[in-house]
TORKOLNU-616947 format. One record per residue: z, x, y of N, C-alpha, C, CB in turn. Coordinates in steps of 0.1 Angstrom, whole numbers, plus 5000, padded with zeros to 4 digits. Glycine has a CB too. Example, Ala and Ser with C-alpha at 12.3 -4.5 7.8 and 13.67 -1.06 7.14 Angstrom:
507851324943507851234955507851324967509051134955
507151284978507151374989507951295000505751414994
***
This chain:
897793031832897692991846896692861850897293111854
897092791856896092691859894992741867896692581866
893692691862892492761868892192751882891392721861
892592641888892492641904893592741910892792471909
894392771905895492851910895192981909896792821903
894593001896893793151893892893181903892893161878
891893091908890893121917891493131933889693011914
892693081933893493091946894193231951894492981945
894693281936895593401934894293501937896593421917
893093481930892193631931891593611949890493631916
891493501952890793481967891993571975890693291973
893193571973894293591983894293721984895693541981
894093781969893893941968893094001972893893991958
891693941973890794001979891093981994889493951974
891493871997891593862012892493962017892093742017
893793992012894494082016894194212016895394072011
893194282006892594412004891694422017891894441989
891094312020890094342030890694372043889094242032
891894272047892494262059893494402060893294122060
893894452048894494582049893894682052895094622040
892494702048891494812050891494822066889794772043
891294682069890994712087892094712092890194602095
893294722089894794732097894494872097896494702089
894394962087894595082083893495142096894195102066
892295112092891095162102891495112115889595112099
892195012117892295022134893495122142892594862138
894295092130895495172136895195302135896695152130
894195372128893795502129892795522141893195542117
891995432145891095422155891695422168890195312154
893295332167893695352181894395452183894295252187
894795522174895295672174894595762177895595712164
893295762175892495862175891895842190891595852161
891895732198891395672208892495722221891295502206
893795702215894995692227895795802224895995542226
896295832213897395902207898795842215897196072208
898995742219900195652226900695572215899595532238
901895552211902495442204902695342208903395452199
902595332220902995192226901695122224903595202242
900195172226898995102222898895052207897895182225
899695122197899795072186900494942181900195162180
901594932193902394832193901794692200903694892199
900894762206900294632216899194562207899494702234
898594632197897394602188898394472181896794752176
899594522176900294382168900394272179902094412161
900794302188901094202198899994132200901694242211
898894172204897294122206896994042193896094252207
897594072182896993942170898193842168896594022151
899593872175900693782176900793682183901493822178
899993732193899893582204899393472199898993592218
897893492196897393382191897793312180896293402190
898293412171898993352157900193272161899393472146
901393322169902193232168901593112177903393292172
901293122191900893012199899992902193900093072211
899092932184898092832178898892772164896492902174
900192832160900892772149901092652146901792802148
901692572156902292442154900892362154903492382165
899992392160898792292161897692312147897892332178
897892442143897392472130897992392121897492612126
899492382118899892312110899792212110900692322110
899592112121899391982120897991942116899691922132
897192032124895692012116895892012101894492142120
896092112094896392112079897092002074896992222076
897991962079898391812075897491682076899391782084
896591712086895691602089894191582079895391622105
894091732078893091722070892691832055892191732079
891691842051891991922039892092072041890891892029
892892132035893692252038892892352037894692282030
891892292021891292432020889892442027891092482004
889392362032888592402043889092502054888292272050
890192462059890792542068890692702062892392482071
891292722050891392842046889992922043892292832035
888792842041887692902044887392942055886892852042
887692862065887292902082888393042084887892752095
889393062078890193192080889393312076891593192072
888893292063887793372060886693412067887393332051
886293322072884993342081885293402093884293212085
886293372101886793442113887093562109887893392121
887993602098888393742094887193832092889193752080
886193792088884793842085884093892096883993742079
884193812107883793822123885093922126883693652133
886293892128886994002132886794152129888093962128
886494172116886094272109884694362114885894232097
883894282115882494312122882594382134881794192124
883694302143883694352156884594462159883994272163
885494502149886194602149885294742144887394552140
884494712135883794802128882694852140883094732114
882494802150881394832160882394872172880394692164
883794862171884494962184884295082188885694982184
884195092201883895212205885295262217882395192212
885895142222886695162232888395062225885695102249
889095102231890694982228890594862229891794992238
889594832239889694672246889094602231888494632264
887694702226887294622215888294592201886094692210
888894662199889894652190890894542193890594782190
891494542206892294412211891694312206892394382226
890394272210889794132208889494122193888394102217
889194232183889394222170890494142165889594332166
891594192171892794172168893594032172893294282172
892993962182893093872185892293742178893093892196
891293802175890393712164891093702151888993782161
891593802146892393802135893893722137892493972131
894193712148895493632152895293472149895793662168
893793452156893493282154893493262140891893212161
892793362131892793342115894093332110891993472107
894993412113896193392106896993272110896893512108
896693212123897493112126897192972112896893072143
896092952105895792872096896092932082894492832098
896193062083896093112065897493052058896193302062
898493062064899793042057899792872056901093112066
899592802068899592682065898592602053899492642076
897592632056896592612045896892652032895392662048
897392742027897892822016898792742010898392952019
900092732017900992692010900992492009902192782018
900092472018899792322018898992292003898792272032
898092361996897592371990898092391971897092451999
899092511975899692551962900592441956900592681965
901592381963902192271955901592181950902992211959
900392131954899392031950898492041936898592031960
898292201936897892231920898692321909896592291921
899992311917900892361905901992291905901192501906
902592271890903492211889905192241894903392191878
905792141900906892151906907992241898907292031909
908092261886908992351877908292511875909092261861
906892501883906592621882906392681893905692631877
906992661904906992661918907092841921908292541924
908492871913909092991915908493081908910292991914
907793071899906693181893905593161902906193171876
904993071907903793081915904193151925903292961920
905293151932905693231944905793381940906993181950
905893401928905793541921904493581920906393541907
903493521915902393551915901793591927901793471910
901993481939901293521950901393621957901293441959
902793661955903393791958902693911954904693791952
902493911940901894021934900394021938901994011919
899693891944898493921949898394001961897893801951
899493921967899593981984899794141985901093911993
900894151974901394311977900494391969902994341972
899594321958898594431950897794451964897494361934
897094351970896194411980896394511989895894341987
897694471994898594592002898694701994900194542006
898494731981898494871976897194941976899094871960
896294831972894894901968893994921979894094821957
894394831989893694812004893694932012894394702012
895194972016895495072021894795202014896995082022
895195222002894795341991892995371995895195281971
892295241995890895281997890495332011889995161992
891495242021890895262034891195422038891495142046
892095452034892895612035891995712030894295632024
891395692018890495752009889395762014890495701997
888395662015887395652025886995692037887395582027
888295672044888195752057888295872059888895722063
889095932052889096072049887896142048889696102038
886996072038885996152031884696082039885996122013
884795972041883495892048883195832062883495782042
884495862068884395812080884495642081882995852086
884495572092884895432093883895342089885195402105
882695382084881195282084881595232070879395372085
881595302058881895262046883195172039881895362042
884495222048885395132045885394992052886595192049
884795002060884694852069883494752058883794892088
882494842054881694732047882294722034880194762045
883094782030883994732016884794652018884894822011
885494652029886394512037885494432033886694502054
884294422041883394292044883194242030881794322053
882994332021882694262006883794202001882294351995
884894242003886094181996886294052001887394261999
885994022010885993882020884993812015885593902036
883793842014882793782007883193691995881893872002
883693811986884593731971885393671972885293801962
886093681981887393601983886993441986888393671997
885793421998885293312002884693261986884293322015
883993331981883293291969884593201959882493451962
885493271958886793221949886993081953888393301952
887293091966887892961973886692861970888192981991
885292881969884592771967884892721951882992801971
885192811943885392771930886192661926885692871924
887392641937888492561937888292431939889292601945
888692351926888392201921889692131930888492181901
889392101939890892011946890591911953891792081957
890991801952890791641960891891631970891091501950
891691631978892891631989893191471985892491662009
894991481986895191331989894891262000896391291987
895191142000894791062014896391072020893990862011
895791102033896891102043897290992048896591172051
898890932051899190802055899390862071900690702046
898490802081898890842094899390762100898190892101
900590772112900990682119900390652127901890692122
900490512131899690442141900190482154899690292140
899390542162899290572176900590702181899490412185
900190782169901590872167901290962182901691002149
902691002190902591082203902491232194904191072214
901491292201901291432196902191542196900291482202
902791542205903691632208905091612195903991602225
905391482194906491462184905691522172907191292183
904391492168903491522154903791682156901491472154
903591742164903491892164904891962161902891942178
905991882169907291942169908191882154908091902184
907591802145908191722135908391882124906991552128
908091962122908292052114909392182119906892092110
909492182135910292262139911792182134909892292155
911792052142912991972140913591982126912791812143
912491972115912891972101913892102098911491982092
912992202101913392332098914992352105912292452104
915092322118916492362123917392282121916592382136
917292182114918092092109918592092095917592002111
917392192087917892182075919192312072916592202066
920092302064921092392062920592522056922092322053
919492542052918892612042918192712050917992522031
916892622051915592722056915792762070914092632055
916292722079916792822094917492952088918392742106
918192952080919093082078917893142071920793062068
917493112059915993202054915293252062914993132046
914893212069913593252080914093332086912993162091
915493302093915993372104916193502100917193312108
916793552088917093632083916093712081917693612076
914893682072913593752071913193792085912393672065
913293732093912493762107913093862114912393642116
914493882115915293992123915294102114916793962128
915394072101915294212093914394272096915194212080
912994192097911694292095911194332108910494232087
911794242117911294272132911694372139911594182140
913294422130914094542136913294652128915894552132
913394642111913294712102911894752100913894662093
910594652105909394752101909094832107908394722098
908294902099907895062105906495072103908595202096
905694972100904194972098903295022109903794842095
903895002121903095052133903095172136903395012144
904395252134904295382135903795462123905495432137
903695432112902795512101901995622107901695412094
900895542114899695652119900595812127898395552135
901695762134902195872139903195972129902795832150
903895882122904395972112903696052102905195902105
902395992097901496052090901396202094900395982091
900796152110900096282117901096372122899296242130
902396342127903396412136904496452125903996322151
904896382118906296412111906096442099907296322111
905096392091904996442075903596532075904796292062
902996532087901696642088900596622079902096792086
900196482077899296452067897996402075899996342056
897096342068895996272074895596172069895096332075
894696102073894395972072894495922058892995942077
894495982047894595972033895695972032894096052026
896996072039898396042036898995872046899296202043
897995832054898495712060898495622049897795662072
896695622041896495522033897895502024895195552025
898395632016899195612008900695562012899195722000
900995602025902295532033902395392035902495582047
900895352038900595172040900795122025898695132046
900195202014900395142003901895131995899395201995
902495231998903895251993904895141992904495342000
905095032003906194942000905394821992906994892014
903994801996903494711984903394741971902394671986
903094901966903194911955904594871947902695041954
905994891953907194861949907294701948908294931960
906694631959906494511958906094451942905594501967
904894501940904394491929905494481912903594591931
905794581914906994611904908194481903907894761911
908594481917909694331918908994221916910394301931
907894171919907494031917907194031900905994001927
906894131896906494121881907794081873905894261874
908894171878910194141873910694011876910894221877
910493921886910693811891909893701885910393831904
908793731877908293631870909093641856906793661868
909093741851910293731840911593661840910593851839
912093711851913593681855913693611869914593831855
913293491870913193421883914993411888912393261880
915193411902916493391906916793231906916793451919
917893171906918193031906919893031911917792951889
920693051902921893021909922393141920923092991896
921993241917922393361926921493421936922693461918
920493311939919493321948919893381962918993191949
920793311966921293351980921993481982922393261985
923093521971923393661970922493731972923893691960
921393721962920293831959919493851971919393791948
919093751978918393741993919093842001918593582000
920493812003921293902012921494052011922393852011
921494051998921494211992920194281990922194231978
919394201990918194281990917394322003917194191982
917894222014917594282031918594372035917494152043
920094382028920694522032919994622027922194552029
919694602016919094742006917794802013918594691988
917094682019915894692029916194772040915394572035
917194752045917894842057917994962057919094822061
918795002044919295132038917795222037920095112021
916895132032915695252027914595252039914795202011
914895192049914395222063914895352067914795102074
916495352068917295472071916795592064918795442067
916495602051916195662044914795762050916195572034
914095642051912395682057912695752070911195522062
913595712079913695742094914095912092914895642104
914995932081915496062084914696162075917096062080
913796112067912896202058911796272065912196122049
911996422062910596492064909896532056910496582071
909996492043909396492032908596382026910196522024
907396412021906296292022906796222010904696352021
907196291998907296171985908896131989907096261965
909496161994910796081997909995982005912096152005
909796022014909195892024908595782016907895942034
907495812007906695732001907695651991905495801994
908795701984909895641975910695551984910895751969
910895551997911895472007910995372011912595552020
909595402016908995302019908295212004907895382028
908695241993908195151977909595091974907595281960
910695161977912195081976912394961987913495201978
911795001999911594892010910894772007910894942021
909894821998908694701995909194591985907294771987
909894651975910194591960911694501965910594731945
912294571978913394461982912894331991914594541991
912094391998911294292004910794191996910294352009
910094201985909594121977910594011970908994191968
911494061970912593961968913093871978913694041964
913093911990912993802001911893722001913093862015
910693781999909693692001909393611991908593752003
909793621977909693521965910593411967910093591951
911793451974912793341974912593241986914393401975
912193311999911693262006910693142005911493342012
909893201998908593101995908692981989907593161988
909793031977910192921970910992821977910892971960
911692851982912592731990911692702001914392771996
910892712009909892662017909292552009908892752022
908692591997907792501989908692401985906992571976
909992421979910792321975911392231982911392351970
911592271993912392172006911092132016913692282018
909992142014908992082023908591952020907992172023
908591832025908391682020906991682021909091562029
906091652012904691612011903791582025904491502002
904291522032903591472046903491602055904591342053
904691692055904691782068904591922061906091762079
903991952051903992102041903192162054902992102021
902292142060901392242066902292272081899592172069
902892162087903692192095904892272093903892102098
905592292084906592362078906292472077907092322067
904792512068904792642066904292692079903992672054
903592622091903292692101904592742108902292602111
906092672106906992722115907292882105908492592117
907292842092907692962085906593092089907792932070
905493052092904393162100904793222107903293142106
905393132117905793182132907393282130906093022146
907693222120908893312118908193472113909893242105
907293472105907093582097906193682109906193522081
904993572114904493642127905493732139903793522135
906693652140907693722149908093862145908993652149
908193842130908793972124907794062122909493962110
906694042119905594172115904894202126904494142105
904394122137903294162146904394182157901994052150
904994092163905894122172906994242170906394002175
907194272158908194372153907194502155908794342136
905794492152904994612155905294652172903294572152
905094552179905094552195906694622197904994362203
907694592187909094642193908894772188910594562189
908394802177908494942169907495042181907594922149
906395002189905895062197906495072212904695022197
907595002214908095022227909095092228908494912232
910195082213911295132210910795312207911895052198
909595322203909095452200909095532213907795432193
908195452224907795512237908895542243906995422245
910095472242911695502250912295602242912695372250
912695562228913595682221912795772214914595632211
911495772212911095842203910795802192911695922201
909795842183909295792168910595762157908195902160
911195912156912095862147913595812152912095952136
914095862160915395792166915095572166915495872188
913595562167913395422170913195392158912395392178
912995452145912895402133914395392126911995482125
915095482131916795472128917395352130917695562137
916995342147917495232155917295112145916595202170
916195082140915494962136916494932122913794982133
916395032113917095002102918594972106916995112093
919595032116920694982119921094842120920995032128
919594812132919994692134919694572126919794672143
918894592114918694532102920094492096917994632093
920794602092922294612083923194542093922894782080
922994502105923894432113923694292112923794472126
922294262113921794142109922094072097920594162110
922094122085922394102076923994052073921794192071
924694142080926094142082926393972087926494272094
925893952099925893832110925793722104924993842120
924493732095923993602090924693562077922493622086
925093672067926093642058927293592061926393742052
928193622073929093562079929093442082929393612087
928093402089927693272092926893152083927093302102
926793202075926093092066926393092053924593102067
927393002048927992982038926892942028929092882040
926192852033925092762026924092872018924192662038
924092972026922793092023923193172013922493202035
924893192013925393272005925393191989926793332011
925793051991925892991977924592911977927192891973
923292991982921892901978921392911959920292981988
921192801957921292781942919892681943922992691936
918592771937917392701937916992591927916492791935
917892591916918092481909918492341913918992521901
919292351924919592241934919092201942920292251939
917892231944917192211956916192071952916492361961
***
């Protein structure tokens, strides 16, 4: 593995561990304070607002300047969010922390996706996508596990301090990366609006990028259950914060095994069909979770959903990096981040609203069903996606 890429992967792992600890703690804090599923959804919306509204600007800035500097900035902002959340006494403090996290999130994906293709050879892009997925999902396994265990035993103080420690290590790793940013050729007197929207136009005209991003967005938008896990842990499965930690970690646990498999057996000619079937299986696993009242079956369903979601992540990441022109990597990555943010954070809000209107369990079953419908519609409407061959990009 390239030494610079190795440092970036370690930094990503530490960063995700810290932010996942924070996510578990903030979810449980909000549940403790309100016992309201809508408030759990609003936390996601508070993070999604700045993450989505700033995405195009952040992508443009990353394309103009050194993306590694912006990645360091996200770590500093995330540390500030952690500190604020650790001091929270009321729901409004948690919402402010979520907003700060959203600002950091708007720069994370464009910065990382702009650096990777410049320190990794093109023929290694698919493997690098699997490695970064392992780092991401590994942090999502260990982070929630640490959060749930320490929260059950020690309260909030120690896990928050542990999360801050992980972010400090991530920052140190990023400082170790030897990266010389290439000179950017800037247009004379560019129209700012055009510069901001050029990535959007490219994605919407591309025969594959839009389909890949849309499939992932709508599947996770409806099928995501993360926001409801505190309620599931407490009221459906009758577990405490340690059970919540294991539930949060289960999808990432399955994703690690799948990502390791994809390093050894990467998709190429059959990438499109693999993507569609994996998202279909993701919807089925969410339905299993929705009907389950057994802790171990629920963990298995979530692990299966994570394994299948990893297939989608790796293929989508490879497609984005392989299809992005050098001069607009940050802006295209920011569009991808908008789709991901829409599915994750707005998906949490959708889960909260659905649970408020339908009840927790019916809302999860509704989401899984909508995921299956989404896959069917995208599969019928995009022949290019069905025939996707990464070797031909």
